[in-house]
C-alpha positions in Angstrom: 4.4 26.7 -46.2 2.3 23.7 -45.2 5.4 21.7 -44.3 6.6 24.7 -42.1 3.4 24.7 -40.1 3.4 20.9 -39.9 6.9 21.1 -38.4 5.7 23.6 -35.8 2.8 21.3 -34.8 5.2 18.4 -34.3 7.5 20.5 -32.1 4.6 21.6 -29.9 2.9 18.2 -29.7 5.6 16.6 -27.5 5.0 18.7 -24.4 1.2 18.0 -24.5 1.9 14.2 -24.3 4.3 14.8 -21.4 1.5 16.4 -19.4 -0.6 13.2 -19.6 0.7 12.0 -16.2 1.1 15.3 -14.4 -1.5 17.9 -13.3 -1.2 20.3 -10.4 2.2 18.7 -9.4 0.6 15.2 -8.9 2.4 12.4 -10.8 1.8 8.7 -11.0 4.8 7.9 -8.8 4.6 10.6 -6.1 1.4 9.6 -4.4 -0.5 6.7 -2.9 -3.7 6.2 -4.8 -6.9 5.0 -3.1 -9.5 3.3 -5.3 -12.9 5.1 -5.4 -14.6 3.4 -8.4 -13.9 0.3 -10.4 -15.6 -1.6 -13.3 -17.3 -4.8 -12.2 -18.0 -7.9 -14.3 -21.2 -6.2 -15.5 -19.0 -3.7 -17.2 -20.5 -0.9 -15.1 -18.4 1.5 -12.9 -19.3 1.0 -9.2 -18.3 3.1 -6.2 -16.0 1.4 -3.6 -17.7 1.3 -0.1 -16.1 3.7 2.3 -15.0 1.0 4.7 -12.9 -0.8 2.0 -9.4 0.5 1.4 -7.9 -0.6 -1.9 -4.7 1.3 -2.9 -1.9 1.5 -5.5 1.6 2.9 -5.0 3.8 3.2 -8.1 7.5 3.3 -7.5 10.6 2.3 -9.6 8.7 -0.1 -11.8 6.8 -1.8 -9.1 3.1 -1.1 -8.1 2.0 -2.4 -4.7 -0.8 -1.9 -2.3 -4.0 -3.5 -0.9 -6.7 -5.0 -3.0 -9.2 -4.4 -0.2 -8.2 -7.4 1.7 -5.0 -9.0 0.3 -1.7 -7.3 -0.4 -0.4 -7.4 -4.0 2.7 -6.4 -6.0 3.3 -6.3 -9.7 5.7 -4.8 -12.2 4.7 -1.9 -14.5 5.9 0.2 -17.4 4.8 3.8 -17.8 5.6 5.9 -20.9 3.8 9.2 -21.3 0.1 8.3 -21.0 0.7 4.6 -21.6 0.7 2.1 -18.7 1.0 -1.6 -18.7 0.9 -3.7 -15.4 2.3 -7.2 -15.1 0.7 -10.2 -13.4 0.2 -9.5 -9.7 1.5 -11.6 -6.9 -0.9 -11.5 -3.9 -1.2 -12.8 -0.4 -3.8 -15.6 0.0 -6.1 -14.6 2.8 -9.7 -15.6 2.7 -11.7 -12.4 2.4 -15.3 -11.7 3.3 -17.8 -9.7 1.4 -17.8 -6.9 0.3 -14.0 -7.0 0.2 -14.0 -9.8 -2.4 -16.5 -8.0 -4.6 -14.0 -5.1 -4.9 -10.7 -7.0 -4.9 -11.5 -9.2 -7.8 -12.5 -6.5 -10.3 -9.7 -4.3 -9.0 -7.1 -7.0 -9.9 -8.8 -7.5 -13.2 -8.6 -3.8 -13.9 -4.9 -3.7 -13.2 -4.3 -6.5 -15.6 -6.4 -4.8 -18.3 -4.7 -1.4 -18.0 -3.1 0.1 -21.1 -3.1 3.7 -20.3 -3.8 6.4 -17.7 -4.6 10.0 -17.1 -4.3 12.3 -14.1 -6.7 15.3 -13.9 -7.4 17.4 -10.8 -5.5 15.0 -8.5 -7.5 12.0 -9.8 -5.9 9.0 -11.4 -7.9 7.1 -14.0 -6.8 3.7 -15.5 -7.8 3.1 -19.1 -8.2 -0.1 -21.1 -7.1 -0.7 -24.7 -10.1 1.1 -26.0 -9.4 4.2 -23.8 -12.4 3.5 -21.5 -12.1 4.2 -17.8 -11.8 1.0 -15.7 -10.6 2.3 -12.3 -10.6 5.7 -10.7 -8.4 6.7 -7.7 -8.0 9.8 -5.4 -4.8 10.8 -3.7 -4.6 9.3 -0.2 -3.3 11.7 2.4 -0.4 10.3 4.4 -0.8 9.6 8.2 1.6 10.8 10.9 3.6 8.1 12.7 2.7 9.2 16.2 -0.7 9.1 17.8 -2.1 6.5 15.3 -3.0 2.9 16.1 -1.3 0.8 13.4 -2.5 -2.7 12.7 0.0 -5.2 11.4 -0.8 -7.0 8.2 2.7 -8.6 7.4 5.7 -9.2 9.6 9.2 -10.8 9.2 9.3 -14.2 10.8 13.0 -14.2 11.2 13.4 -17.1 8.7 14.0 -15.0 5.6 10.4 -14.2 4.8 7.7 -11.6 5.3 4.4 -13.4 6.2 0.8 -12.5 6.7 -0.7 -12.7 10.2 -2.6 -15.8 11.3 -6.3 -15.5 10.5 -8.1 -14.3 13.6 -5.0 -12.7 15.2 -4.4 -9.0 15.7 -1.1 -7.1 16.2 -1.1 -3.4 16.8 1.5 -0.6 17.3 1.1 2.9 18.6 4.1 5.3 18.6 3.5 7.7 21.5 4.7 11.2 21.8 6.6 10.1 25.0 9.0 7.9 23.0 7.2 4.7 23.9 5.9 2.2 21.3 3.1 0.0 22.7 0.3 -2.3 21.5 -0.9 -5.8 21.3 1.5 -8.5 20.0 -1.4 -11.0 19.4 -1.8 -12.3 23.0 0.1 -10.0 25.3 0.6 -6.2 25.6 4.1 -4.9 24.8 6.2 -1.8 25.3 9.5 -0.5 23.8 11.4 2.7 23.8 11.9 4.2 20.3 13.6 7.2 18.7 13.1 8.7 15.3 15.2 11.2 13.3 13.9 12.0 9.8 13.0 8.6 8.4 15.4 6.7 10.7 14.0 4.6 13.5 15.5 2.9 16.5 13.4 0.5 18.6 14.7 -1.0 21.8 14.0 -4.7 22.6 10.4 -4.8 23.8 9.0 -6.1 27.1 5.6 -7.8 27.3 3.1 -9.2 29.7 3.3 -13.0 30.4 -0.2 -14.3 29.5 -0.5 -17.5 27.5 -3.0 -17.9 24.6 -4.0 -21.0 22.8 -6.2 -19.5 20.1 -5.8 -18.9 17.3 -3.4 -21.8 16.8 0.2 -20.6 16.5 -0.4 -17.1 18.0 2.3 -17.4 20.7 5.0 -18.3 18.1 3.8 -15.5 15.9 4.0 -13.1 18.9 7.6 -14.1 19.6 8.7 -13.6 16.0 7.0 -10.2 15.8 8.6 -8.9 19.0 12.0 -10.3 17.9 11.7 -8.5 14.5 10.9 -5.0 15.9 14.5 -4.0 17.0 15.8 -4.8 13.5 13.9 -1.8 12.1 16.1 1.2 11.1 13.8 3.1 8.8 10.1 3.8 8.3 8.0 5.0 5.4 4.4 6.1 5.4 2.5 6.0 2.2 -1.1 7.1 2.6 -2.4 4.9 5.5 0.3 2.3 5.2 3.4 2.2 7.5 6.4 0.2 6.4 9.4 -0.7 8.7 12.6 -1.9 7.1 16.0 -3.3 8.3 19.5 -2.1 7.5 19.6 -4.4 4.5 16.2 -3.1 3.3 14.3 -6.3 4.3 10.7 -5.8 5.4 10.3 -5.9 9.2 6.6 -5.2 9.4 3.8 -3.6 7.4 0.9 -1.9 9.1 -2.4 -0.2 8.1 -3.8 2.8 10.0 -7.0 2.5 12.0 -6.4 -0.9 13.7 -8.1 -0.3 17.1 
């Protein structure tokens, strides 16, 4: 009799474990997660300031996002409620405070992660002892149109996606009239565009003819960005991040919402 009940308990235990990563339809991989709290070096949980946007998107074994200033990417393995994250590769921008005070413990938390749980739409990363080390909320996706997107990374046309020059600013706004416009770092630009589902076509842009000397290299960067735009054939929005990709799935440009 005891063995019979033990067998029943084993049969019913498996579905309970399967629920570790899914509550109310939210799973680890079907959302962009925005960091709300993280453990600092003092081993205390601290709230992330509202103006800092640190995120994590888990997809097909790769987690990526913003650390609050730099972009990062890392491999991960999830199995039930277990989660391990590999060493993160990051961009190397110099970051001011308080971004640095959030980014450093966030990267440490990712490296220390051994498990996770999702409850009420909230993701919590756990260390080896089962203690919470980072907490996230679901970040609601933006619409493509009517938002000012600020570029963080673009394809330089030489086989690589690179970060913007420090002190420079590139923006993009997809208007309801089918016109993409913004600042390319020095000049203003415009281009006709068409979307259908996640497909995107951008015509070669036109721009004003001003010359800028600061920051150094801004004119070269501007030309590379404008040349890259027509290569985009798809777009993806995850939370407040817009990603443009080419026909061979190369990154054309990466933007964050709210760039002014």
